[in-house]
C-alpha positions as CSV (number, residue, x, y, z in Angstrom):
1,M,132.6,96.2,110.0
2,R,132.8,99.5,111.5
3,L,132.3,102.4,109.2
4,P,135.3,104.0,108.4
5,G,135.9,107.6,109.6
6,G,136.4,110.9,108.2
7,E,140.1,110.6,108.0
8,A,140.4,107.4,106.3
9,D,142.1,106.7,103.1
10,E,141.5,104.8,100.3
11,F,142.8,101.3,101.1
12,E,140.1,101.7,104.5
13,W,137.4,102.2,102.2
14,V,138.3,99.1,99.9
15,L,138.7,97.0,102.7
16,F,134.9,98.3,104.4
17,E,133.7,97.8,100.7
18,Q,134.9,94.5,100.3
19,S,134.7,92.8,103.5
20,N,138.6,92.5,104.1
21,V,139.3,91.0,100.9
22,L,141.2,92.5,98.1
23,T,142.9,91.6,94.9
24,A,146.7,91.5,94.7
25,A,146.9,94.2,92.3
26,Q,144.5,96.2,94.4
27,A,147.0,95.8,97.6
28,A,150.0,96.4,95.5
29,R,148.6,99.4,94.3
30,L,147.0,100.7,97.8
31,L,150.0,99.9,99.9
32,T,153.5,98.8,98.2
33,P,154.3,95.4,96.7
34,S,157.1,95.0,99.8
35,K,154.4,95.8,102.2
36,V,152.0,93.0,101.0
37,R,154.9,90.4,100.9
38,H,155.7,91.4,104.5
39,L,152.4,91.3,105.5
40,L,152.0,88.1,104.0
41,A,155.1,86.4,105.3
42,R,154.2,87.4,108.8
43,G,150.8,85.9,108.7
44,R,148.8,88.7,109.6
45,W,147.7,88.5,105.9
46,R,146.7,85.4,104.0
47,R,146.1,84.4,100.2
48,W,143.0,82.3,99.5
49,C,143.9,81.9,96.0
50,R,145.8,82.9,93.2
51,G,145.8,87.3,93.2
52,V,143.1,86.8,96.1
53,L,144.2,88.3,99.9
54,V,142.4,88.5,103.4
55,S,143.6,91.0,105.5
56,H,143.6,88.3,108.5
57,P,144.6,85.2,109.0
58,G,141.4,83.6,110.3
59,E,138.4,81.8,108.8
60,L,136.5,83.7,106.3
61,N,132.9,84.4,107.2
62,R,130.4,84.3,104.6
63,Q,130.8,88.1,102.9
64,Q,134.2,87.1,102.9
65,Q,133.4,84.0,100.7
66,L,131.6,85.8,98.2
67,W,134.0,88.4,97.8
68,V,136.9,86.0,97.7
69,A,134.6,83.8,94.7
70,V,134.1,87.2,92.8
71,L,137.7,88.5,93.1
72,S,138.9,85.1,91.8
73,V,136.8,85.1,88.5
74,G,137.4,88.7,87.9
75,G,135.4,92.6,88.1
76,D,132.8,91.5,86.1
77,A,131.4,88.3,87.6
78,V,128.7,88.7,89.3
79,L,126.6,86.6,92.0
80,G,123.8,84.7,90.6
81,G,121.1,81.6,91.0
82,L,120.3,80.9,94.4
83,T,123.6,82.6,95.8
84,A,122.0,85.8,95.1
85,A,118.3,84.7,95.6
86,A,119.8,83.7,99.3
87,E,121.2,87.2,99.7
88,A,118.1,88.9,98.6
89,G,116.5,86.6,101.5
90,L,115.6,83.2,100.0
91,R,114.9,80.6,102.4
92,G,114.9,77.1,102.4
93,F,117.7,76.0,99.8
94,R,121.2,75.3,99.3
95,A,123.9,78.1,100.1
96,E,126.4,76.0,98.2
97,P,128.2,76.1,95.9
98,I,128.9,80.0,95.5
99,D,127.2,80.5,91.5
100,L,128.5,83.4,89.7
101,L,127.6,84.5,86.1
102,V,130.0,86.3,83.9
103,P,129.5,87.6,80.2
104,G,129.6,85.1,77.7
105,T,132.8,85.8,76.1
106,R,134.4,84.9,79.3
107,T,135.8,81.6,80.3
108,S,134.9,79.6,83.4
109,A,138.8,78.0,84.2
110,L,139.3,80.7,85.9
111,A,136.7,80.4,88.8
112,R,138.9,77.0,90.3
113,R,142.4,78.0,90.4
114,G,143.7,77.2,94.0
115,L,141.0,78.1,96.5
116,L,142.0,76.8,99.8
117,P,139.9,74.2,102.5
118,G,137.3,76.2,104.3
119,M,136.5,77.8,101.2
120,P,132.8,76.7,99.3
121,G,132.9,75.4,96.0
122,V,132.5,78.4,93.1
123,R,130.7,77.7,90.1
124,V,130.8,79.9,87.3
125,H,128.1,80.2,84.4
126,R,127.9,82.1,81.3
127,T,125.5,84.3,79.9
128,A,125.0,86.0,76.5
129,V,121.9,88.6,77.8
130,L,122.7,90.3,81.3
131,P,121.3,93.5,80.8
132,A,121.6,96.7,83.0
133,E,118.4,96.0,84.3
134,H,119.0,92.3,85.8
135,V,122.2,93.4,87.7
136,Q,121.7,95.3,91.5
137,A,124.2,97.1,93.4
138,A,125.2,95.0,96.4
139,R,128.1,94.1,97.9
140,P,129.4,92.2,95.9
141,T,127.5,93.1,92.8
142,R,124.4,90.7,92.0
143,T,121.8,90.0,89.9
144,T,118.3,91.2,90.7
145,T,116.0,89.1,92.5
146,P,113.6,88.0,89.6
147,R,116.6,87.3,87.5
148,A,118.4,85.2,90.3
149,L,115.3,83.2,90.4
150,V,115.1,82.5,86.9
151,D,118.8,81.4,86.6
152,A,118.4,79.3,89.5
153,A,115.6,77.4,87.8
154,A,117.7,77.1,85.0
155,W,120.7,75.9,86.9
156,A,118.3,73.4,89.0
157,R,118.8,69.6,89.3
158,T,115.3,69.0,88.5
159,D,112.1,70.1,87.1
160,D,110.1,70.0,90.7
161,E,113.2,71.8,92.0
162,A,112.9,74.6,89.5
163,R,109.2,74.8,90.4
164,A,110.0,75.0,93.7
165,I,112.4,78.0,93.7
166,I,110.0,80.0,91.8
167,A,106.8,79.3,94.1
168,A,109.1,80.0,96.8
169,G,110.3,83.2,95.4
170,C,106.6,84.6,95.3
171,Q,105.4,83.0,98.5
172,Q,108.2,84.9,100.6
173,R,107.4,88.0,98.8
174,L,110.7,88.3,97.2
175,A,109.7,88.6,93.5
176,T,106.1,89.0,91.8
177,P,104.9,86.9,89.1
178,A,105.0,89.4,86.7
179,E,108.9,90.3,87.4
180,I,109.8,86.8,86.8
181,I,107.7,86.7,83.3
182,A,109.7,90.1,82.6
183,V,113.0,88.3,82.7
184,T,112.1,85.3,80.8
185,D,110.8,87.6,77.9
186,R,114.4,88.6,77.8
187,M,116.0,85.3,78.0
188,P,114.0,83.7,75.1
189,R,116.6,80.5,75.2
190,A,116.7,80.2,78.9
191,R,116.8,76.7,80.0
192,R,113.4,75.2,81.5
193,R,111.7,78.7,80.6
194,A,108.5,77.2,79.7
195,V,108.6,75.7,83.6
196,V,109.6,78.9,85.1
197,I,106.6,80.8,83.0
198,E,103.8,78.1,84.1
199,T,104.8,78.2,87.8
200,A,104.9,81.9,87.8
201,R,101.3,81.7,86.2
202,Y,99.8,79.1,88.6
203,A,101.4,82.0,91.3
204,E,99.7,84.7,89.9
205,G,96.5,82.5,90.7
206,G,97.6,82.1,94.1
207,A,99.2,78.5,94.0
208,T,102.9,79.2,95.9
209,A,103.6,75.8,97.4
210,L,104.6,72.9,95.2
211,S,101.5,70.6,96.3
212,E,99.2,73.3,95.0
213,I,101.3,73.8,91.8
214,D,101.0,70.0,91.1
215,F,97.4,69.7,92.1
216,L,96.7,72.6,89.4
217,R,98.5,70.8,86.8
218,L,96.3,67.3,87.4
219,C,93.1,69.7,87.1
220,R,94.3,71.1,83.8
221,R,95.9,67.8,82.7
222,H,92.3,66.1,83.3
223,C,90.0,68.6,82.1
224,L,88.6,69.6,85.3
225,P,87.5,73.1,86.2
226,A,89.8,75.1,87.9
227,P,89.1,76.1,91.5
228,D,89.6,79.0,93.6
229,L,92.6,78.7,95.5
230,Q,93.6,79.9,99.4
231,E,89.9,80.5,99.7
232,Q,89.1,82.6,103.0
233,R,86.5,81.8,105.3
234,T,85.8,82.7,109.1
235,D,85.1,79.6,111.3
236,A,82.5,79.9,113.8
237,N,85.2,80.9,116.3
238,G,85.6,83.8,114.4
239,R,89.1,82.6,113.3
240,T,90.4,83.2,109.6
241,R,90.9,79.6,107.9
242,F,92.1,79.3,104.3
243,L,91.1,76.5,101.6
244,D,93.7,75.3,99.7
245,A,91.3,74.7,97.0
246,Y,87.5,75.6,96.8
247,W,84.8,74.9,93.9
248,R,82.1,77.4,95.0
249,E,79.2,75.7,92.3
250,W,79.4,72.0,94.3
251,R,80.8,73.6,97.5
252,L,83.7,71.3,97.2
253,H,86.8,72.0,99.8
254,V,90.4,70.1,98.9
255,E,93.0,69.6,101.3
256,V,96.4,68.7,99.7
257,D,98.6,67.6,102.7
258,G,102.4,68.3,102.8
259,A,104.7,67.0,105.1
260,H,103.8,69.4,108.3
261,H,100.6,68.3,108.3
262,M,102.1,64.8,109.9
263,E,102.8,67.1,113.0
264,V,99.9,66.2,115.8
265,R,99.3,70.0,116.4
266,H,98.9,70.6,112.6
267,W,96.8,67.4,112.8
268,E,94.6,68.5,115.3
269,E,93.8,72.0,114.1
270,D,93.1,70.7,110.2
271,M,90.7,68.3,112.0
272,V,88.5,70.9,113.8
273,R,89.0,73.0,110.2
274,Q,87.8,70.2,108.4
275,N,84.6,69.2,111.0
276,D,83.9,73.1,110.5
277,I,83.7,72.9,106.6
278,W,81.3,69.9,107.0
279,I,78.9,71.2,109.7
280,E,78.4,74.2,107.2
281,G,77.6,71.9,104.7
282,D,80.3,71.8,102.3
283,R,82.3,68.8,101.1
284,I,85.9,68.2,101.5
285,L,88.2,65.5,99.9
286,R,91.6,65.3,101.6
287,F,94.9,64.2,99.2
288,S,98.6,63.7,100.4
289,A,100.8,65.6,98.1
290,G,102.6,62.4,97.2
291,Q,98.8,60.9,96.0
292,V,98.4,64.2,93.7
293,R,101.9,63.5,92.1
294,R,102.1,59.7,92.1
295,H,98.7,58.5,91.2
296,P,97.0,61.8,89.6
297,A,94.5,59.6,87.6
298,E,92.8,58.0,91.2
299,V,92.9,61.6,92.5
300,A,91.4,63.0,89.0
301,A,88.6,60.4,89.4
302,Q,87.3,61.0,92.9
303,L,87.2,64.8,91.7
304,S,85.5,64.1,89.0
305,A,82.7,62.0,90.9
306,L,82.1,65.0,92.7
307,T,82.2,67.6,90.1
C-alpha cells in the first residue's frame, strides 16, 4: 500500500496501518454508521465476519487475512507460533491455520464466529505468561521469534515436528539457542519444554538439522563420545567441505544422508568428497537418516567397532 500523504486523515492512516481491514466500531467512529451501511450495501466494502470489515470487495491477501483474524478476536490478540515465525521469515512449515495468542483470562470462542470462505482457519491459544519482552511491534503485533518458535514447538503435532521447528529457526538464523532457552526460562510449564531445551542445546553445539540431532541423541543414548559437527575441511581442489560428524582421535567421519542425497548431483558431489576423505587417510561411515531413526542399535554397533 502507498504511504498516505501529508494531508491524510486518521481514517486513511488506519486503513494503511491495518491493510484496509478495520472493525465495525472503528469504521463507525471514523466515518458514520450510515456511511458504513451505504458502502456495504453498494458492495464497495465487504463484511468478512461479525464486526470486521474490509474496504474492498475482492479476495484477501495474506496481510489482510492476518488482520481479519486478529481483529475478529480482539485488540489483545497477537500472532503466535508458526504464524508469527513465518512472518519473521521461517521457511519450510505450514502457514495455516493462523495461530493467535491471547491472555489466559480470555475465551477462545470469539475466534470462530462466521468467517467467510476464503479465510484460513483461526486457532486461538491462551497463555498465562506473555511478558512485554515476548511481544514485538509489527502489523499485526506478533510474538518475538524466539517465543514464536517455543510456542510452535509446544503446539506441534509430534516431538519430531517440534525438534524440526527449533532446529530450523536456529539454522535459518532467526533466533539463537540462547534466546530460545531464555524464553523457556520464563515458561516453566511450557509443553515440550525439555524437547525445546535439548534441541536448542544441540543447535548450540552445531546440530541444526533434524538428522544431526537424531544422530547426537543416538550417541548419547549408547554412551558414545560426542563428535565434532560440521567440521570444516579443505579438499585437494581447495574447496571448503563440511563433515557431518567427525571424531578426530579415531579419524572417523560419519555422513548422515537425508532425502536430498538421493538427487544425482548431490550423490556425485558426495562421492567426490568421500573419496577425498579416504585418500587423506580418514575412515568414513555413511548412514541414512532413516537408519539412524529406525535402527539406532545397529548404527551404534558399527560406530562402537571403530571407536
